Gaussian input, Z-matrix of N, CA and C with variables (Angstrom, degrees):
# hf/3-21g

backbone

0 1
 N
 C     1     B1
 C     2     B2     1     A1
 N     3     B3     2     A2     1     D1
 C     4     B4     3     A3     2     D2
 C     5     B5     4     A4     3     D3
 N     6     B6     5     A5     4     D4
 C     7     B7     6     A6     5     D5
 C     8     B8     7     A7     6     D6
 N     9     B9     8     A8     7     D7
 C    10    B10     9     A9     8     D8
 C    11    B11    10    A10     9     D9
 N    12    B12    11    A11    10    D10
 C    13    B13    12    A12    11    D11
 C    14    B14    13    A13    12    D12
 N    15    B15    14    A14    13    D13
 C    16    B16    15    A15    14    D14
 C    17    B17    16    A16    15    D15
 N    18    B18    17    A17    16    D16
 C    19    B19    18    A18    17    D17
 C    20    B20    19    A19    18    D18
 N    21    B21    20    A20    19    D19
 C    22    B22    21    A21    20    D20
 C    23    B23    22    A22    21    D21
 N    24    B24    23    A23    22    D22
 C    25    B25    24    A24    23    D23
 C    26    B26    25    A25    24    D24
 N    27    B27    26    A26    25    D25
 C    28    B28    27    A27    26    D26
 C    29    B29    28    A28    27    D27
 N    30    B30    29    A29    28    D28
 C    31    B31    30    A30    29    D29
 C    32    B32    31    A31    30    D30
 N    33    B33    32    A32    31    D31
 C    34    B34    33    A33    32    D32
 C    35    B35    34    A34    33    D33
 N    36    B36    35    A35    34    D34
 C    37    B37    36    A36    35    D35
 C    38    B38    37    A37    36    D36
 N    39    B39    38    A38    37    D37
 C    40    B40    39    A39    38    D38
 C    41    B41    40    A40    39    D39
 N    42    B42    41    A41    40    D40
 C    43    B43    42    A42    41    D41
 C    44    B44    43    A43    42    D42
 N    45    B45    44    A44    43    D43
 C    46    B46    45    A45    44    D44
 C    47    B47    46    A46    45    D45
 N    48    B48    47    A47    46    D46
 C    49    B49    48    A48    47    D47
 C    50    B50    49    A49    48    D48
 N    51    B51    50    A50    49    D49
 C    52    B52    51    A51    50    D50
 C    53    B53    52    A52    51    D51
 N    54    B54    53    A53    52    D52
 C    55    B55    54    A54    53    D53
 C    56    B56    55    A55    54    D54
 N    57    B57    56    A56    55    D55
 C    58    B58    57    A57    56    D56
 C    59    B59    58    A58    57    D57
 N    60    B60    59    A59    58    D58
 C    61    B61    60    A60    59    D59
 C    62    B62    61    A61    60    D60
 N    63    B63    62    A62    61    D61
 C    64    B64    63    A63    62    D62
 C    65    B65    64    A64    63    D63
 N    66    B66    65    A65    64    D64
 C    67    B67    66    A66    65    D65
 C    68    B68    67    A67    66    D66
 N    69    B69    68    A68    67    D67
 C    70    B70    69    A69    68    D68
 C    71    B71    70    A70    69    D69
 N    72    B72    71    A71    70    D70
 C    73    B73    72    A72    71    D71
 C    74    B74    73    A73    72    D72
 N    75    B75    74    A74    73    D73
 C    76    B76    75    A75    74    D74
 C    77    B77    76    A76    75    D75
 N    78    B78    77    A77    76    D76
 C    79    B79    78    A78    77    D77
 C    80    B80    79    A79    78    D78
 N    81    B81    80    A80    79    D79
 C    82    B82    81    A81    80    D80
 C    83    B83    82    A82    81    D81
 N    84    B84    83    A83    82    D82
 C    85    B85    84    A84    83    D83
 C    86    B86    85    A85    84    D84
 N    87    B87    86    A86    85    D85
 C    88    B88    87    A87    86    D86
 C    89    B89    88    A88    87    D87
 N    90    B90    89    A89    88    D88
 C    91    B91    90    A90    89    D89
 C    92    B92    91    A91    90    D90
 N    93    B93    92    A92    91    D91
 C    94    B94    93    A93    92    D92
 C    95    B95    94    A94    93    D93
 N    96    B96    95    A95    94    D94
 C    97    B97    96    A96    95    D95
 C    98    B98    97    A97    96    D96
 N    99    B99    98    A98    97    D97
 C   100   B100    99    A99    98    D98
 C   101   B101   100   A100    99    D99
 N   102   B102   101   A101   100   D100
 C   103   B103   102   A102   101   D101
 C   104   B104   103   A103   102   D102
 N   105   B105   104   A104   103   D103
 C   106   B106   105   A105   104   D104
 C   107   B107   106   A106   105   D105
 N   108   B108   107   A107   106   D106
 C   109   B109   108   A108   107   D107
 C   110   B110   109   A109   108   D108
 N   111   B111   110   A110   109   D109
 C   112   B112   111   A111   110   D110
 C   113   B113   112   A112   111   D111
 N   114   B114   113   A113   112   D112
 C   115   B115   114   A114   113   D113
 C   116   B116   115   A115   114   D114
 N   117   B117   116   A116   115   D115
 C   118   B118   117   A117   116   D116
 C   119   B119   118   A118   117   D117
 N   120   B120   119   A119   118   D118
 C   121   B121   120   A120   119   D119
 C   122   B122   121   A121   120   D120
 N   123   B123   122   A122   121   D121
 C   124   B124   123   A123   122   D122
 C   125   B125   124   A124   123   D123
 N   126   B126   125   A125   124   D124
 C   127   B127   126   A126   125   D125
 C   128   B128   127   A127   126   D126
 N   129   B129   128   A128   127   D127
 C   130   B130   129   A129   128   D128
 C   131   B131   130   A130   129   D129
 N   132   B132   131   A131   130   D130
 C   133   B133   132   A132   131   D131
 C   134   B134   133   A133   132   D132
 N   135   B135   134   A134   133   D133
 C   136   B136   135   A135   134   D134
 C   137   B137   136   A136   135   D135
 N   138   B138   137   A137   136   D136
 C   139   B139   138   A138   137   D137
 C   140   B140   139   A139   138   D138
 N   141   B141   140   A140   139   D139
 C   142   B142   141   A141   140   D140
 C   143   B143   142   A142   141   D141
 N   144   B144   143   A143   142   D142
 C   145   B145   144   A144   143   D143
 C   146   B146   145   A145   144   D144
 N   147   B147   146   A146   145   D145
 C   148   B148   147   A147   146   D146
 C   149   B149   148   A148   147   D147
 N   150   B150   149   A149   148   D148
 C   151   B151   150   A150   149   D149
 C   152   B152   151   A151   150   D150
 N   153   B153   152   A152   151   D151
 C   154   B154   153   A153   152   D152
 C   155   B155   154   A154   153   D153
 N   156   B156   155   A155   154   D154
 C   157   B157   156   A156   155   D155
 C   158   B158   157   A157   156   D156
 N   159   B159   158   A158   157   D157
 C   160   B160   159   A159   158   D158
 C   161   B161   160   A160   159   D159
 N   162   B162   161   A161   160   D160
 C   163   B163   162   A162   161   D161
 C   164   B164   163   A163   162   D162
 N   165   B165   164   A164   163   D163
 C   166   B166   165   A165   164   D164
 C   167   B167   166   A166   165   D165
 N   168   B168   167   A167   166   D166
 C   169   B169   168   A168   167   D167
 C   170   B170   169   A169   168   D168
 N   171   B171   170   A170   169   D169
 C   172   B172   171   A171   170   D170
 C   173   B173   172   A172   171   D171
 N   174   B174   173   A173   172   D172
 C   175   B175   174   A174   173   D173
 C   176   B176   175   A175   174   D174
 N   177   B177   176   A176   175   D175
 C   178   B178   177   A177   176   D176
 C   179   B179   178   A178   177   D177
 N   180   B180   179   A179   178   D178
 C   181   B181   180   A180   179   D179
 C   182   B182   181   A181   180   D180
 N   183   B183   182   A182   181   D181
 C   184   B184   183   A183   182   D182
 C   185   B185   184   A184   183   D183
 N   186   B186   185   A185   184   D184
 C   187   B187   186   A186   185   D185
 C   188   B188   187   A187   186   D186
 N   189   B189   188   A188   187   D187
 C   190   B190   189   A189   188   D188
 C   191   B191   190   A190   189   D189
 N   192   B192   191   A191   190   D190
 C   193   B193   192   A192   191   D191
 C   194   B194   193   A193   192   D192
 N   195   B195   194   A194   193   D193
 C   196   B196   195   A195   194   D194
 C   197   B197   196   A196   195   D195
 N   198   B198   197   A197   196   D196
 C   199   B199   198   A198   197   D197
 C   200   B200   199   A199   198   D198
 N   201   B201   200   A200   199   D199
 C   202   B202   201   A201   200   D200
 C   203   B203   202   A202   201   D201
 N   204   B204   203   A203   202   D202
 C   205   B205   204   A204   203   D203
 C   206   B206   205   A205   204   D204
 N   207   B207   206   A206   205   D205
 C   208   B208   207   A207   206   D206
 C   209   B209   208   A208   207   D207
 N   210   B210   209   A209   208   D208
 C   211   B211   210   A210   209   D209
 C   212   B212   211   A211   210   D210
 N   213   B213   212   A212   211   D211
 C   214   B214   213   A213   212   D212
 C   215   B215   214   A214   213   D213
 N   216   B216   215   A215   214   D214
 C   217   B217   216   A216   215   D215
 C   218   B218   217   A217   216   D216
 N   219   B219   218   A218   217   D217
 C   220   B220   219   A219   218   D218
 C   221   B221   220   A220   219   D219
 N   222   B222   221   A221   220   D220
 C   223   B223   222   A222   221   D221
 C   224   B224   223   A223   222   D222
 N   225   B225   224   A224   223   D223
 C   226   B226   225   A225   224   D224
 C   227   B227   226   A226   225   D225
 N   228   B228   227   A227   226   D226
 C   229   B229   228   A228   227   D227
 C   230   B230   229   A229   228   D228
 N   231   B231   230   A230   229   D229
 C   232   B232   231   A231   230   D230
 C   233   B233   232   A232   231   D231
 N   234   B234   233   A233   232   D232
 C   235   B235   234   A234   233   D233
 C   236   B236   235   A235   234   D234
 N   237   B237   236   A236   235   D235
 C   238   B238   237   A237   236   D236
 C   239   B239   238   A238   237   D237
 N   240   B240   239   A239   238   D238
 C   241   B241   240   A240   239   D239
 C   242   B242   241   A241   240   D240
 N   243   B243   242   A242   241   D241
 C   244   B244   243   A243   242   D242
 C   245   B245   244   A244   243   D243
 N   246   B246   245   A245   244   D244
 C   247   B247   246   A246   245   D245
 C   248   B248   247   A247   246   D246
 N   249   B249   248   A248   247   D247
 C   250   B250   249   A249   248   D248
 C   251   B251   250   A250   249   D249
 N   252   B252   251   A251   250   D250
 C   253   B253   252   A252   251   D251
 C   254   B254   253   A253   252   D252
 N   255   B255   254   A254   253   D253
 C   256   B256   255   A255   254   D254
 C   257   B257   256   A256   255   D255
 N   258   B258   257   A257   256   D256
 C   259   B259   258   A258   257   D257
 C   260   B260   259   A259   258   D258
 N   261   B261   260   A260   259   D259
 C   262   B262   261   A261   260   D260
 C   263   B263   262   A262   261   D261
 N   264   B264   263   A263   262   D262
 C   265   B265   264   A264   263   D263
 C   266   B266   265   A265   264   D264
 N   267   B267   266   A266   265   D265
 C   268   B268   267   A267   266   D266
 C   269   B269   268   A268   267   D267
 N   270   B270   269   A269   268   D268
 C   271   B271   270   A270   269   D269
 C   272   B272   271   A271   270   D270
 N   273   B273   272   A272   271   D271
 C   274   B274   273   A273   272   D272
 C   275   B275   274   A274   273   D273
 N   276   B276   275   A275   274   D274
 C   277   B277   276   A276   275   D275
 C   278   B278   277   A277   276   D276
 N   279   B279   278   A278   277   D277
 C   280   B280   279   A279   278   D278
 C   281   B281   280   A280   279   D279
 N   282   B282   281   A281   280   D280
 C   283   B283   282   A282   281   D281
 C   284   B284   283   A283   282   D282
 N   285   B285   284   A284   283   D283
 C   286   B286   285   A285   284   D284
 C   287   B287   286   A286   285   D285
 N   288   B288   287   A287   286   D286
 C   289   B289   288   A288   287   D287
 C   290   B290   289   A289   288   D288
 N   291   B291   290   A290   289   D289
 C   292   B292   291   A291   290   D290
 C   293   B293   292   A292   291   D291
 N   294   B294   293   A293   292   D292
 C   295   B295   294   A294   293   D293
 C   296   B296   295   A295   294   D294

   B1=1.4470
   B2=1.5273
   B3=1.3310
   B4=1.4503
   B5=1.5106
   B6=1.3332
   B7=1.4615
   B8=1.5176
   B9=1.3230
   B10=1.4694
   B11=1.5268
   B12=1.3246
   B13=1.4626
   B14=1.5342
   B15=1.3166
   B16=1.4542
   B17=1.5270
   B18=1.3315
   B19=1.4673
   B20=1.5312
   B21=1.3130
   B22=1.4720
   B23=1.5309
   B24=1.3186
   B25=1.4643
   B26=1.5234
   B27=1.3187
   B28=1.4644
   B29=1.5265
   B30=1.3159
   B31=1.4634
   B32=1.5288
   B33=1.3122
   B34=1.4651
   B35=1.5168
   B36=1.3312
   B37=1.4619
   B38=1.5087
   B39=1.3123
   B40=1.4675
   B41=1.5229
   B42=1.3335
   B43=1.4624
   B44=1.5160
   B45=1.3095
   B46=1.4560
   B47=1.5253
   B48=1.3139
   B49=1.4630
   B50=1.5239
   B51=1.3273
   B52=1.4628
   B53=1.5162
   B54=1.3278
   B55=1.4416
   B56=1.5068
   B57=1.3083
   B58=1.4595
   B59=1.5275
   B60=1.3106
   B61=1.4553
   B62=1.5082
   B63=1.3211
   B64=1.4711
   B65=1.5255
   B66=1.3300
   B67=1.4673
   B68=1.5200
   B69=1.3217
   B70=1.4618
   B71=1.5294
   B72=1.3588
   B73=1.4596
   B74=1.5225
   B75=1.3154
   B76=1.4522
   B77=1.5221
   B78=1.2960
   B79=1.4557
   B80=1.5201
   B81=1.3027
   B82=1.4631
   B83=1.5285
   B84=1.3131
   B85=1.4649
   B86=1.5246
   B87=1.3180
   B88=1.4682
   B89=1.5134
   B90=1.3342
   B91=1.4604
   B92=1.5214
   B93=1.3064
   B94=1.4654
   B95=1.5239
   B96=1.3321
   B97=1.4703
   B98=1.5069
   B99=1.3105
   B100=1.4556
   B101=1.5243
   B102=1.3069
   B103=1.4738
   B104=1.5262
   B105=1.3364
   B106=1.4626
   B107=1.5161
   B108=1.3264
   B109=1.4660
   B110=1.5312
   B111=1.2968
   B112=1.4543
   B113=1.5272
   B114=1.3145
   B115=1.4674
   B116=1.5197
   B117=1.3077
   B118=1.4604
   B119=1.5166
   B120=1.3323
   B121=1.4678
   B122=1.5168
   B123=1.3290
   B124=1.4585
   B125=1.5288
   B126=1.3441
   B127=1.4604
   B128=1.5217
   B129=1.2906
   B130=1.4628
   B131=1.5180
   B132=1.3245
   B133=1.4689
   B134=1.5315
   B135=1.3350
   B136=1.4510
   B137=1.5167
   B138=1.3355
   B139=1.4634
   B140=1.5276
   B141=1.3127
   B142=1.4607
   B143=1.5172
   B144=1.3040
   B145=1.4556
   B146=1.5193
   B147=1.3248
   B148=1.4555
   B149=1.5252
   B150=1.3212
   B151=1.4609
   B152=1.5185
   B153=1.3217
   B154=1.4577
   B155=1.5231
   B156=1.3332
   B157=1.4557
   B158=1.5233
   B159=1.3181
   B160=1.4606
   B161=1.5256
   B162=1.3077
   B163=1.4618
   B164=1.5240
   B165=1.3294
   B166=1.4628
   B167=1.5253
   B168=1.3160
   B169=1.4658
   B170=1.5327
   B171=1.3378
   B172=1.4658
   B173=1.5252
   B174=1.3258
   B175=1.4676
   B176=1.5242
   B177=1.3228
   B178=1.4602
   B179=1.5212
   B180=1.3306
   B181=1.4618
   B182=1.5304
   B183=1.3149
   B184=1.4706
   B185=1.5282
   B186=1.3284
   B187=1.4622
   B188=1.5284
   B189=1.3339
   B190=1.4757
   B191=1.5298
   B192=1.3273
   B193=1.4644
   B194=1.5238
   B195=1.3067
   B196=1.4606
   B197=1.5289
   B198=1.3234
   B199=1.4645
   B200=1.5269
   B201=1.3324
   B202=1.4741
   B203=1.5210
   B204=1.3285
   B205=1.4630
   B206=1.5247
   B207=1.3163
   B208=1.4675
   B209=1.5342
   B210=1.3461
   B211=1.4741
   B212=1.5277
   B213=1.3429
   B214=1.4665
   B215=1.5235
   B216=1.3581
   B217=1.4651
   B218=1.5303
   B219=1.3092
   B220=1.4616
   B221=1.5210
   B222=1.3194
   B223=1.4565
   B224=1.5272
   B225=1.3121
   B226=1.4636
   B227=1.5223
   B228=1.3421
   B229=1.4618
   B230=1.5223
   B231=1.3227
   B232=1.4595
   B233=1.5244
   B234=1.3324
   B235=1.4594
   B236=1.5236
   B237=1.3059
   B238=1.4642
   B239=1.5209
   B240=1.3280
   B241=1.4639
   B242=1.5282
   B243=1.3326
   B244=1.4653
   B245=1.5273
   B246=1.3354
   B247=1.4646
   B248=1.5216
   B249=1.3264
   B250=1.4683
   B251=1.5236
   B252=1.3329
   B253=1.4644
   B254=1.5257
   B255=1.3213
   B256=1.4707
   B257=1.5295
   B258=1.3439
   B259=1.4623
   B260=1.5235
   B261=1.3219
   B262=1.4640
   B263=1.5286
   B264=1.3251
   B265=1.4684
   B266=1.5247
   B267=1.3261
   B268=1.4706
   B269=1.5318
   B270=1.3177
   B271=1.4675
   B272=1.5244
   B273=1.3119
   B274=1.4703
   B275=1.5250
   B276=1.3218
   B277=1.4584
   B278=1.5329
   B279=1.3179
   B280=1.4645
   B281=1.5174
   B282=1.3077
   B283=1.4722
   B284=1.5297
   B285=1.3376
   B286=1.4624
   B287=1.5195
   B288=1.3231
   B289=1.4645
   B290=1.5351
   B291=1.3152
   B292=1.4574
   B293=1.5165
   B294=1.3160
   B295=1.4735
   B296=1.5136
   A1=111.03
   A2=116.24
   A3=119.42
   A4=115.03
   A5=117.94
   A6=119.97
   A7=112.65
   A8=116.51
   A9=121.37
   A10=107.95
   A11=115.90
   A12=120.50
   A13=109.77
   A14=116.03
   A15=121.27
   A16=107.73
   A17=118.53
   A18=120.28
   A19=112.58
   A20=116.06
   A21=120.67
   A22=112.25
   A23=117.61
   A24=121.65
   A25=111.68
   A26=116.88
   A27=120.69
   A28=110.00
   A29=114.37
   A30=121.83
   A31=107.18
   A32=117.52
   A33=121.68
   A34=110.76
   A35=115.13
   A36=120.83
   A37=108.46
   A38=116.04
   A39=122.34
   A40=106.56
   A41=115.84
   A42=120.91
   A43=110.78
   A44=115.15
   A45=122.69
   A46=105.38
   A47=116.04
   A48=120.82
   A49=110.76
   A50=115.26
   A51=122.74
   A52=107.92
   A53=117.96
   A54=118.18
   A55=116.59
   A56=119.36
   A57=122.53
   A58=111.64
   A59=117.67
   A60=122.28
   A61=112.48
   A62=117.11
   A63=120.62
   A64=110.62
   A65=116.60
   A66=119.24
   A67=112.07
   A68=117.70
   A69=121.79
   A70=111.82
   A71=117.10
   A72=120.60
   A73=110.17
   A74=115.86
   A75=120.54
   A76=109.42
   A77=117.97
   A78=123.75
   A79=107.83
   A80=115.48
   A81=119.18
   A82=108.34
   A83=118.13
   A84=119.60
   A85=110.65
   A86=116.02
   A87=119.58
   A88=109.47
   A89=115.01
   A90=121.68
   A91=108.92
   A92=115.97
   A93=122.07
   A94=107.52
   A95=115.42
   A96=120.40
   A97=108.46
   A98=115.65
   A99=120.47
   A100=108.88
   A101=116.43
   A102=122.24
   A103=112.53
   A104=117.25
   A105=120.98
   A106=114.55
   A107=116.89
   A108=121.64
   A109=110.01
   A110=116.41
   A111=121.29
   A112=105.63
   A113=116.57
   A114=120.53
   A115=108.12
   A116=116.88
   A117=122.83
   A118=107.05
   A119=115.76
   A120=121.15
   A121=110.57
   A122=114.24
   A123=119.83
   A124=109.23
   A125=116.60
   A126=119.45
   A127=109.65
   A128=116.03
   A129=121.64
   A130=106.78
   A131=118.85
   A132=119.45
   A133=112.14
   A134=114.71
   A135=120.86
   A136=116.06
   A137=117.65
   A138=121.73
   A139=110.07
   A140=115.99
   A141=121.75
   A142=108.34
   A143=115.13
   A144=121.68
   A145=108.44
   A146=116.50
   A147=121.41
   A148=107.57
   A149=115.14
   A150=121.16
   A151=107.62
   A152=116.87
   A153=122.77
   A154=108.07
   A155=115.65
   A156=120.33
   A157=108.67
   A158=115.95
   A159=122.21
   A160=108.45
   A161=115.63
   A162=119.11
   A163=110.57
   A164=116.63
   A165=121.21
   A166=112.05
   A167=118.29
   A168=120.57
   A169=107.76
   A170=117.97
   A171=120.43
   A172=112.89
   A173=115.86
   A174=120.89
   A175=111.33
   A176=116.94
   A177=120.35
   A178=112.60
   A179=116.51
   A180=120.56
   A181=109.61
   A182=115.22
   A183=119.63
   A184=112.31
   A185=116.14
   A186=119.02
   A187=112.26
   A188=117.25
   A189=119.71
   A190=111.14
   A191=115.77
   A192=121.10
   A193=109.41
   A194=116.54
   A195=121.99
   A196=111.85
   A197=117.01
   A198=121.16
   A199=112.15
   A200=116.88
   A201=120.67
   A202=113.47
   A203=116.95
   A204=120.84
   A205=108.81
   A206=118.92
   A207=120.94
   A208=113.77
   A209=117.38
   A210=119.95
   A211=112.21
   A212=117.64
   A213=123.39
   A214=112.29
   A215=117.09
   A216=119.64
   A217=113.50
   A218=115.05
   A219=123.18
   A220=107.65
   A221=116.01
   A222=121.65
   A223=106.34
   A224=118.00
   A225=122.00
   A226=106.58
   A227=116.71
   A228=120.06
   A229=112.12
   A230=115.52
   A231=121.59
   A232=110.30
   A233=118.53
   A234=122.39
   A235=113.03
   A236=118.43
   A237=118.93
   A238=113.11
   A239=117.59
   A240=119.62
   A241=110.54
   A242=116.63
   A243=120.56
   A244=110.45
   A245=116.67
   A246=120.68
   A247=110.93
   A248=116.77
   A249=120.15
   A250=111.46
   A251=117.35
   A252=120.55
   A253=110.40
   A254=117.07
   A255=121.24
   A256=110.64
   A257=117.26
   A258=120.90
   A259=111.21
   A260=116.94
   A261=120.78
   A262=110.68
   A263=117.48
   A264=121.30
   A265=110.43
   A266=117.69
   A267=121.18
   A268=110.92
   A269=116.06
   A270=119.58
   A271=111.64
   A272=116.97
   A273=120.39
   A274=111.43
   A275=117.38
   A276=121.32
   A277=110.68
   A278=116.86
   A279=121.07
   A280=110.45
   A281=116.24
   A282=120.24
   A283=110.56
   A284=116.48
   A285=120.36
   A286=111.83
   A287=116.29
   A288=120.56
   A289=111.49
   A290=116.98
   A291=121.39
   A292=113.26
   A293=117.93
   A294=120.88
   A295=112.12
   D1=-4.29
   D2=176.30
   D3=80.84
   D4=4.98
   D5=-178.32
   D6=-82.15
   D7=-23.79
   D8=179.05
   D9=-151.70
   D10=159.99
   D11=177.85
   D12=-72.00
   D13=153.77
   D14=174.84
   D15=-66.16
   D16=139.43
   D17=-177.67
   D18=-56.94
   D19=137.40
   D20=-177.74
   D21=-70.12
   D22=-21.56
   D23=-178.89
   D24=-100.44
   D25=28.77
   D26=-178.48
   D27=-135.38
   D28=156.86
   D29=179.55
   D30=-148.59
   D31=129.67
   D32=-177.46
   D33=-113.99
   D34=123.58
   D35=172.92
   D36=-103.21
   D37=136.49
   D38=174.67
   D39=-120.14
   D40=125.38
   D41=-176.94
   D42=-120.47
   D43=140.79
   D44=169.81
   D45=-95.09
   D46=122.48
   D47=-174.54
   D48=-90.07
   D49=128.41
   D50=175.44
   D51=-113.96
   D52=89.93
   D53=-172.53
   D54=-123.91
   D55=4.09
   D56=177.92
   D57=49.75
   D58=59.30
   D59=178.21
   D60=103.78
   D61=-45.51
   D62=178.37
   D63=-69.95
   D64=-14.55
   D65=-179.93
   D66=-69.26
   D67=-0.93
   D68=176.84
   D69=-92.56
   D70=-12.43
   D71=178.35
   D72=-65.03
   D73=142.15
   D74=179.88
   D75=-150.11
   D76=168.34
   D77=171.39
   D78=-155.10
   D79=168.95
   D80=179.09
   D81=-66.58
   D82=155.99
   D83=178.04
   D84=-56.67
   D85=140.32
   D86=177.69
   D87=-140.64
   D88=156.85
   D89=179.55
   D90=-108.67
   D91=134.80
   D92=173.07
   D93=-129.92
   D94=153.73
   D95=175.17
   D96=-103.60
   D97=131.55
   D98=178.88
   D99=-150.21
   D100=128.79
   D101=176.34
   D102=53.20
   D103=38.55
   D104=178.25
   D105=76.91
   D106=10.02
   D107=179.98
   D108=-114.29
   D109=150.52
   D110=166.55
   D111=-91.64
   D112=125.97
   D113=178.81
   D114=-118.31
   D115=115.89
   D116=177.90
   D117=-97.59
   D118=114.34
   D119=-172.96
   D120=-110.12
   D121=136.79
   D122=177.57
   D123=-144.03
   D124=95.91
   D125=174.57
   D126=-86.69
   D127=142.04
   D128=174.50
   D129=-139.76
   D130=163.80
   D131=-177.55
   D132=-52.76
   D133=119.24
   D134=176.06
   D135=88.92
   D136=-22.16
   D137=-176.70
   D138=-137.21
   D139=164.53
   D140=171.06
   D141=-148.79
   D142=143.44
   D143=179.59
   D144=-122.54
   D145=135.36
   D146=174.05
   D147=-131.86
   D148=123.15
   D149=177.76
   D150=-108.66
   D151=116.34
   D152=177.37
   D153=-95.40
   D154=134.90
   D155=179.66
   D156=-132.21
   D157=123.64
   D158=178.28
   D159=-177.48
   D160=154.38
   D161=173.76
   D162=-72.82
   D163=-12.36
   D164=-176.84
   D165=-121.71
   D166=45.44
   D167=176.19
   D168=-65.68
   D169=122.24
   D170=-178.47
   D171=-60.06
   D172=146.99
   D173=179.10
   D174=-58.25
   D175=-35.62
   D176=178.57
   D177=-60.75
   D178=-34.13
   D179=176.42
   D180=-68.45
   D181=-43.01
   D182=-178.55
   D183=-66.10
   D184=-26.66
   D185=-177.78
   D186=-66.09
   D187=-18.92
   D188=176.04
   D189=-120.27
   D190=24.69
   D191=176.98
   D192=-72.93
   D193=126.91
   D194=-178.26
   D195=-60.99
   D196=-32.28
   D197=-176.94
   D198=-90.74
   D199=-43.05
   D200=-174.71
   D201=-71.40
   D202=-35.93
   D203=-179.55
   D204=-85.64
   D205=122.75
   D206=-177.72
   D207=-61.05
   D208=-16.72
   D209=178.06
   D210=-83.82
   D211=-3.42
   D212=-179.62
   D213=47.23
   D214=64.33
   D215=-176.01
   D216=-65.69
   D217=143.88
   D218=172.79
   D219=-111.93
   D220=142.29
   D221=176.75
   D222=-98.48
   D223=127.98
   D224=177.17
   D225=-108.52
   D226=117.91
   D227=-172.60
   D228=-155.11
   D229=158.32
   D230=171.52
   D231=-117.35
   D232=1.86
   D233=-174.61
   D234=-62.10
   D235=-35.59
   D236=-176.05
   D237=-72.38
   D238=-17.68
   D239=179.43
   D240=-62.61
   D241=-39.27
   D242=177.72
   D243=-61.83
   D244=-43.20
   D245=179.55
   D246=-64.20
   D247=-43.49
   D248=-179.57
   D249=-65.10
   D250=-40.85
   D251=177.75
   D252=-63.29
   D253=-41.67
   D254=178.75
   D255=-63.72
   D256=-44.08
   D257=178.09
   D258=-63.13
   D259=-40.96
   D260=178.92
   D261=-63.41
   D262=-40.97
   D263=178.65
   D264=-63.88
   D265=-41.03
   D266=178.23
   D267=-62.90
   D268=-43.32
   D269=178.70
   D270=-62.16
   D271=-41.99
   D272=178.09
   D273=-63.51
   D274=-42.69
   D275=179.00
   D276=-62.86
   D277=-43.63
   D278=179.21
   D279=-63.65
   D280=-39.99
   D281=-179.22
   D282=-66.08
   D283=-41.71
   D284=177.93
   D285=-64.79
   D286=-35.98
   D287=179.76
   D288=-66.21
   D289=-29.75
   D290=179.77
   D291=-90.72
   D292=-7.20
   D293=-176.81
   D294=-84.50

């Protein structure tokens, strides 16, 4: 919104999901820790957003940051569909175990 600068310890990836049907899977935003970073993930139909927060965000991550790079790069991928399907299967199994 232009009211303040984007945080220096953050990096935002925006992905266009190519999943042939699985690209409709979604979940509420969640935080995971990976490689010393906090990654806040939010997949939604057709898109996914990941916000990395750390004092040590790798330069490679910043090179495709939607905010930091003036070209506003988008990542086009189907890789996250496999992860979402796996997470959905785990949730279903856990739910059945408690039923």
